[in-house]
PLY file of the C-alpha trace (Angstrom):
ply
format ascii 1.0
element vertex 392
property float x
property float y
property float z
element edge 391
property int vertex1
property int vertex2
end_header
-32.32 0.85 -5.34
-30.31 -0.47 -2.38
-29.15 1.92 0.32
-25.71 1.98 1.88
-26.70 -0.32 4.75
-27.76 -3.04 2.30
-24.45 -3.22 0.42
-21.03 -4.53 1.46
-18.23 -3.40 -0.87
-15.46 -6.01 -0.94
-13.68 -4.18 -3.75
-9.88 -4.11 -3.83
-9.70 -0.34 -4.13
-10.95 2.26 -3.97
-12.43 0.58 -0.96
-15.21 1.12 1.51
-14.83 3.75 4.22
-16.64 4.11 7.54
-19.98 5.83 7.02
-19.22 8.26 9.87
-16.08 9.41 8.02
-17.96 9.94 4.77
-20.77 11.85 6.44
-18.31 14.25 8.05
-16.36 14.56 4.81
-19.57 15.38 2.90
-20.39 18.17 5.34
-16.87 19.54 5.06
-17.03 19.46 1.28
-20.06 21.74 1.38
-19.23 24.01 4.31
-16.02 23.48 6.23
-15.75 24.88 9.75
-18.71 27.24 9.13
-16.72 29.19 6.55
-19.51 29.09 3.98
-17.03 27.33 1.68
-16.03 23.72 1.25
-12.64 22.29 2.20
-11.77 21.90 -1.50
-12.52 25.57 -2.18
-10.39 27.36 0.42
-6.76 28.28 -0.08
-4.30 25.50 0.61
-2.16 28.16 2.32
-4.94 29.35 4.63
-4.74 28.84 8.39
-7.82 26.61 8.19
-6.23 24.14 5.78
-2.86 24.39 7.52
-4.60 23.15 10.69
-6.13 20.24 8.74
-2.75 19.35 7.26
-0.88 19.53 10.57
-3.42 17.36 12.41
-3.46 14.83 9.57
0.33 14.52 9.69
0.37 14.38 13.50
-2.29 11.66 13.72
-0.60 9.61 11.00
2.76 9.83 12.76
1.11 8.72 16.00
-0.68 5.77 14.42
2.40 4.62 12.50
4.79 5.35 15.40
7.05 7.37 13.13
10.41 8.05 14.86
12.13 11.45 14.85
14.60 10.12 12.28
11.86 10.12 9.63
9.63 12.70 7.96
6.17 12.39 6.42
5.39 13.96 3.05
2.11 13.86 1.18
2.49 13.39 -2.55
0.42 12.49 -5.60
0.65 9.75 -8.19
-0.41 6.80 -6.03
1.63 3.66 -5.62
2.61 3.57 -9.28
3.99 7.08 -9.07
5.98 6.01 -6.05
7.62 3.25 -8.10
9.53 6.08 -9.76
10.00 8.57 -6.93
11.59 5.92 -4.67
14.18 5.00 -7.29
14.98 8.59 -8.27
15.40 9.95 -4.75
17.34 7.05 -3.29
19.70 6.93 -6.26
20.36 10.65 -5.76
21.19 10.03 -2.10
23.44 7.11 -3.08
25.25 9.24 -5.71
26.05 11.99 -3.22
27.58 9.39 -0.92
29.52 7.88 -3.83
30.75 10.82 -5.92
33.36 8.89 -7.92
32.82 9.49 -11.63
32.61 5.78 -12.50
30.58 4.67 -9.47
28.14 1.88 -10.23
25.41 0.36 -8.08
22.62 -2.17 -8.01
19.08 -1.87 -6.70
17.39 -5.02 -5.42
13.74 -6.05 -5.82
11.88 -8.72 -3.88
9.20 -9.71 -6.40
6.31 -11.48 -4.67
3.37 -10.39 -6.83
2.05 -8.18 -9.60
2.81 -4.86 -7.95
6.41 -5.51 -6.93
6.92 -6.94 -10.42
5.62 -3.69 -11.95
7.87 -1.71 -9.61
10.93 -3.68 -10.74
9.96 -3.11 -14.37
9.71 0.64 -13.82
13.11 0.65 -12.10
14.66 -1.10 -15.12
13.10 1.46 -17.46
14.32 4.43 -15.41
17.88 3.16 -15.12
18.46 2.31 -18.78
21.82 3.73 -19.97
22.87 4.67 -16.42
25.42 3.30 -13.96
22.59 1.48 -12.17
21.48 -2.13 -12.67
18.37 -3.83 -11.29
18.73 -7.16 -9.50
15.63 -9.28 -8.89
16.77 -10.86 -5.63
13.62 -12.97 -5.55
11.09 -13.91 -8.20
8.56 -15.84 -6.13
6.99 -17.39 -9.24
10.01 -19.67 -9.55
9.12 -21.16 -6.16
5.47 -21.93 -6.98
4.15 -25.33 -7.97
3.47 -24.31 -11.56
6.51 -22.05 -11.87
4.45 -19.05 -12.96
2.08 -18.11 -10.11
2.65 -15.75 -7.21
1.46 -18.12 -4.49
4.17 -18.14 -1.82
7.05 -16.18 -0.31
9.98 -18.54 0.18
12.39 -18.14 3.12
14.94 -15.33 2.81
17.83 -17.79 2.70
16.63 -18.56 -0.83
16.92 -14.94 -1.99
19.93 -13.47 -3.83
20.73 -9.96 -2.64
23.42 -7.83 -4.24
26.54 -7.23 -2.15
25.85 -3.54 -1.48
22.57 -2.41 -3.05
21.48 1.23 -3.08
18.04 0.04 -2.04
16.04 -3.12 -1.35
12.38 -2.92 -2.37
9.41 -5.06 -1.36
5.61 -4.91 -1.36
4.25 -5.93 2.04
0.88 -7.05 0.68
0.17 -7.98 -2.93
-3.41 -6.93 -3.66
-3.86 -8.88 -6.89
-2.32 -12.15 -5.76
-3.39 -12.26 -2.10
0.17 -12.62 -0.80
1.43 -10.93 2.36
4.59 -11.21 4.42
3.94 -13.25 7.55
4.03 -10.73 10.42
6.86 -8.65 8.87
9.66 -8.51 6.37
12.71 -10.64 7.44
14.90 -7.69 8.44
17.72 -9.91 9.64
18.30 -11.09 6.07
19.26 -7.65 4.73
22.76 -6.69 3.57
24.49 -4.29 6.02
23.17 -0.71 5.93
20.68 -1.52 3.17
18.03 1.13 2.47
14.81 -0.86 2.78
11.75 0.41 0.91
8.22 -0.87 1.59
5.07 -0.45 -0.46
2.28 -0.79 2.11
-0.51 0.58 -0.05
-2.93 -2.26 0.65
-2.20 -3.11 4.28
-1.24 0.26 5.72
-2.82 0.89 9.14
-3.87 -2.76 9.47
-0.86 -3.77 11.57
2.26 -2.19 13.00
5.43 -1.88 10.95
8.89 -1.00 12.29
9.54 2.31 10.55
13.03 2.56 12.04
14.16 -0.38 9.91
13.07 1.31 6.69
14.45 4.06 4.50
11.06 4.70 2.90
7.55 3.41 3.63
4.80 4.55 1.29
1.20 3.82 0.43
-1.63 5.12 -1.66
-4.48 6.14 0.59
-7.42 4.48 -1.16
-7.42 1.14 0.66
-7.20 1.80 4.41
-6.27 5.46 4.67
-8.83 7.52 2.76
-9.59 8.12 -0.91
-7.48 8.15 -4.06
-5.40 11.26 -4.64
-2.83 11.31 -1.86
0.24 9.12 -1.39
1.55 8.85 2.16
5.36 8.75 2.21
7.52 8.21 5.30
11.14 8.91 4.43
14.30 8.88 6.55
15.56 12.44 6.91
19.10 11.77 5.71
17.59 10.84 2.33
16.15 14.32 1.84
19.00 15.43 -0.43
19.85 17.96 -3.15
18.89 15.89 -6.18
20.20 18.48 -8.66
23.66 18.25 -7.09
23.48 14.47 -7.31
22.54 14.56 -10.99
25.55 16.76 -11.82
27.80 13.94 -10.67
26.45 11.81 -13.52
25.37 8.21 -13.90
21.82 8.57 -12.53
18.49 9.93 -13.81
17.49 13.51 -13.02
14.66 13.96 -10.51
11.67 16.09 -11.60
10.85 18.71 -8.98
7.41 17.21 -8.36
9.09 13.88 -7.50
11.70 15.38 -5.17
11.26 14.31 -1.53
13.31 17.20 -0.13
11.42 19.80 -2.11
8.10 18.47 -0.80
9.40 18.24 2.78
10.82 21.77 2.67
7.45 23.07 1.48
5.31 21.08 3.94
3.89 19.03 1.04
2.64 22.22 -0.61
5.20 22.79 -3.34
2.16 22.70 -5.62
-1.54 22.71 -4.70
-2.05 19.45 -2.80
-5.09 17.15 -3.15
-6.91 18.99 -0.37
-10.09 16.94 -0.14
-8.16 13.67 -0.21
-5.93 14.91 2.60
-9.00 15.96 4.57
-10.61 12.52 4.18
-7.34 10.83 5.24
-7.26 13.04 8.31
-10.82 12.04 9.21
-9.92 8.37 8.65
-6.91 8.62 10.98
-9.07 10.31 13.59
-11.61 7.48 13.29
-8.95 4.78 13.65
-7.46 6.49 16.71
-10.87 6.73 18.37
-11.51 3.01 17.78
-8.40 1.58 19.40
-5.64 2.40 16.93
-3.53 -0.18 15.14
-3.62 -2.64 18.03
-7.37 -3.07 17.63
-7.38 -2.94 13.84
-4.65 -5.57 13.68
-6.72 -7.91 15.87
-9.79 -7.19 13.76
-7.91 -7.97 10.54
-6.71 -11.27 11.99
-10.22 -12.25 13.07
-11.89 -11.33 9.78
-9.39 -13.13 7.57
-9.29 -16.21 9.81
-13.05 -16.58 9.54
-12.96 -16.48 5.75
-10.00 -18.84 5.45
-11.71 -21.28 7.85
-14.69 -21.48 5.50
-12.37 -21.99 2.51
-10.31 -24.69 4.23
-13.41 -26.59 5.35
-15.34 -26.45 2.07
-14.39 -29.95 0.85
-12.71 -28.44 -2.20
-15.47 -26.07 -3.32
-13.34 -23.05 -2.46
-9.74 -23.55 -3.57
-7.13 -21.29 -1.93
-4.45 -19.96 -4.29
-1.79 -19.02 -1.71
0.25 -21.15 0.68
-0.85 -20.88 4.31
2.26 -19.04 5.52
1.92 -16.33 2.83
-1.82 -15.68 2.91
-2.95 -12.08 2.93
-5.22 -10.76 5.66
-6.37 -7.98 3.32
-7.06 -9.79 0.05
-8.32 -13.36 0.27
-8.15 -15.06 -3.14
-9.62 -18.40 -4.18
-11.23 -20.20 -7.09
-14.26 -22.42 -7.53
-14.32 -25.68 -9.55
-15.26 -24.10 -12.89
-16.20 -20.83 -14.58
-19.95 -21.46 -14.46
-19.85 -22.03 -10.69
-17.84 -18.85 -10.21
-20.35 -16.85 -12.27
-23.23 -18.25 -10.20
-21.34 -17.48 -6.95
-20.79 -13.85 -8.02
-24.37 -13.42 -9.26
-25.95 -14.77 -6.09
-23.60 -12.76 -3.88
-24.46 -9.62 -5.81
-28.19 -10.17 -5.24
-27.49 -10.19 -1.49
-25.57 -6.90 -1.70
-22.13 -8.55 -1.46
-20.37 -6.56 -4.16
-17.07 -6.53 -6.08
-15.92 -10.07 -5.30
-14.57 -10.83 -8.76
-10.82 -11.46 -8.87
-8.40 -9.22 -10.73
-8.70 -9.57 -14.50
-5.11 -10.86 -14.73
-5.70 -13.86 -12.45
-9.48 -14.43 -12.32
-11.20 -16.28 -9.51
-12.65 -14.61 -6.43
-11.06 -11.90 -4.32
-12.42 -10.81 -0.93
-10.83 -7.56 0.21
-11.06 -7.09 3.97
-9.79 -3.57 4.45
-10.32 -1.59 7.64
-13.66 -0.26 6.43
-15.08 -3.80 6.31
-16.56 -4.61 9.69
-16.71 -8.00 11.35
-20.48 -7.96 10.78
-19.87 -7.39 7.05
-17.49 -10.35 7.04
-20.05 -12.53 8.79
-22.59 -11.74 6.04
-20.16 -13.06 3.45
-19.36 -16.14 5.51
-23.06 -16.91 5.89
-23.48 -16.71 2.13
-20.40 -18.87 1.43
-21.73 -21.59 3.75
-25.19 -21.40 2.21
-23.74 -21.54 -1.32
-21.76 -24.65 -0.38
0 1
1 2
2 3
3 4
4 5
5 6
6 7
7 8
8 9
9 10
10 11
11 12
12 13
13 14
14 15
15 16
16 17
17 18
18 19
19 20
20 21
21 22
22 23
23 24
24 25
25 26
26 27
27 28
28 29
29 30
30 31
31 32
32 33
33 34
34 35
35 36
36 37
37 38
38 39
39 40
40 41
41 42
42 43
43 44
44 45
45 46
46 47
47 48
48 49
49 50
50 51
51 52
52 53
53 54
54 55
55 56
56 57
57 58
58 59
59 60
60 61
61 62
62 63
63 64
64 65
65 66
66 67
67 68
68 69
69 70
70 71
71 72
72 73
73 74
74 75
75 76
76 77
77 78
78 79
79 80
80 81
81 82
82 83
83 84
84 85
85 86
86 87
87 88
88 89
89 90
90 91
91 92
92 93
93 94
94 95
95 96
96 97
97 98
98 99
99 100
100 101
101 102
102 103
103 104
104 105
105 106
106 107
107 108
108 109
109 110
110 111
111 112
112 113
113 114
114 115
115 116
116 117
117 118
118 119
119 120
120 121
121 122
122 123
123 124
124 125
125 126
126 127
127 128
128 129
129 130
130 131
131 132
132 133
133 134
134 135
135 136
136 137
137 138
138 139
139 140
140 141
141 142
142 143
143 144
144 145
145 146
146 147
147 148
148 149
149 150
150 151
151 152
152 153
153 154
154 155
155 156
156 157
157 158
158 159
159 160
160 161
161 162
162 163
163 164
164 165
165 166
166 167
167 168
168 169
169 170
170 171
171 172
172 173
173 174
174 175
175 176
176 177
177 178
178 179
179 180
180 181
181 182
182 183
183 184
184 185
185 186
186 187
187 188
188 189
189 190
190 191
191 192
192 193
193 194
194 195
195 196
196 197
197 198
198 199
199 200
200 201
201 202
202 203
203 204
204 205
205 206
206 207
207 208
208 209
209 210
210 211
211 212
212 213
213 214
214 215
215 216
216 217
217 218
218 219
219 220
220 221
221 222
222 223
223 224
224 225
225 226
226 227
227 228
228 229
229 230
230 231
231 232
232 233
233 234
234 235
235 236
236 237
237 238
238 239
239 240
240 241
241 242
242 243
243 244
244 245
245 246
246 247
247 248
248 249
249 250
250 251
251 252
252 253
253 254
254 255
255 256
256 257
257 258
258 259
259 260
260 261
261 262
262 263
263 264
264 265
265 266
266 267
267 268
268 269
269 270
270 271
271 272
272 273
273 274
274 275
275 276
276 277
277 278
278 279
279 280
280 281
281 282
282 283
283 284
284 285
285 286
286 287
287 288
288 289
289 290
290 291
291 292
292 293
293 294
294 295
295 296
296 297
297 298
298 299
299 300
300 301
301 302
302 303
303 304
304 305
305 306
306 307
307 308
308 309
309 310
310 311
311 312
312 313
313 314
314 315
315 316
316 317
317 318
318 319
319 320
320 321
321 322
322 323
323 324
324 325
325 326
326 327
327 328
328 329
329 330
330 331
331 332
332 333
333 334
334 335
335 336
336 337
337 338
338 339
339 340
340 341
341 342
342 343
343 344
344 345
345 346
346 347
347 348
348 349
349 350
350 351
351 352
352 353
353 354
354 355
355 356
356 357
357 358
358 359
359 360
360 361
361 362
362 363
363 364
364 365
365 366
366 367
367 368
368 369
369 370
370 371
371 372
372 373
373 374
374 375
375 376
376 377
377 378
378 379
379 380
380 381
381 382
382 383
383 384
384 385
385 386
386 387
387 388
388 389
389 390
390 391
């Protein structure tokens, strides 16, 4: 049986974590802070867990450079749960600002891949028979060569925003399709005073993002920020509103208490028992990132790792076929195909024998997917590159 040092996990999520983080987490799971109890066994209202929670929040705010205008809440449900909570909370805030009985609004979606497409679909479902309509301001498939693939993000002057949307939603990095915004979202393209929402689940903590330009930034932890179970949500404080009062005005969906941003913020993310071990692992991950140079260093590392892989792809004389246009390529999820199914199977089988695991593309698109999250070191990347050159 292989040991941890002999395997590199290129899976798209849950992803690999630094061994030092996992070793500390394992000790804490058995006996945290010499209490004779594990971190998942103590009260979430104890002073010991309160200290864990406060440091986790503090370190995350530092790493993400969260301004005083925003608050951090820790929720559950992952990215897919956030598809709903974003819509429900921001529509409540919009309704309180627009109390007229017949007020109508639109919410805009920038669809650049599978996940933003799912988010738009959930928004349409939630707003059925309400005063809210969903506008797909961009469907990037229509700009691809075949008219059906998510392979590029066209310039913002080709998007079609609503005049005054209640929110504008985008996914910064599309895990399935290997598409990422080049450097940042085009903020200058936004309608005036638009509430911008970003799903950063798969590139969080890999580069800086201007929180001040966003109403909400959220991400599931299980790529770069810990393990599955906790959703990190940064929300502008003026959007922490009385959702029950908003619902009474009519025309919008009611917000379940467990989806209510204000309720979670008012209770320090402990309205119900939080995912304590997941929060603990996230805290250890943030501590590790801070001690290794913070986002400046991890951003440089992400650039180096992805460049190395793309260089091999681009110089393979057609063996490795990139699926995404150069300007929209993801640093986190590198996707490509080989000439035929048999060659792909042989590539995956030979990689697996060398301990290079989980390289198969998402079932919806096939091909190969190399996920280069923060837990993947440059040495790990070099092992893959060596194999790709040898296979060629």
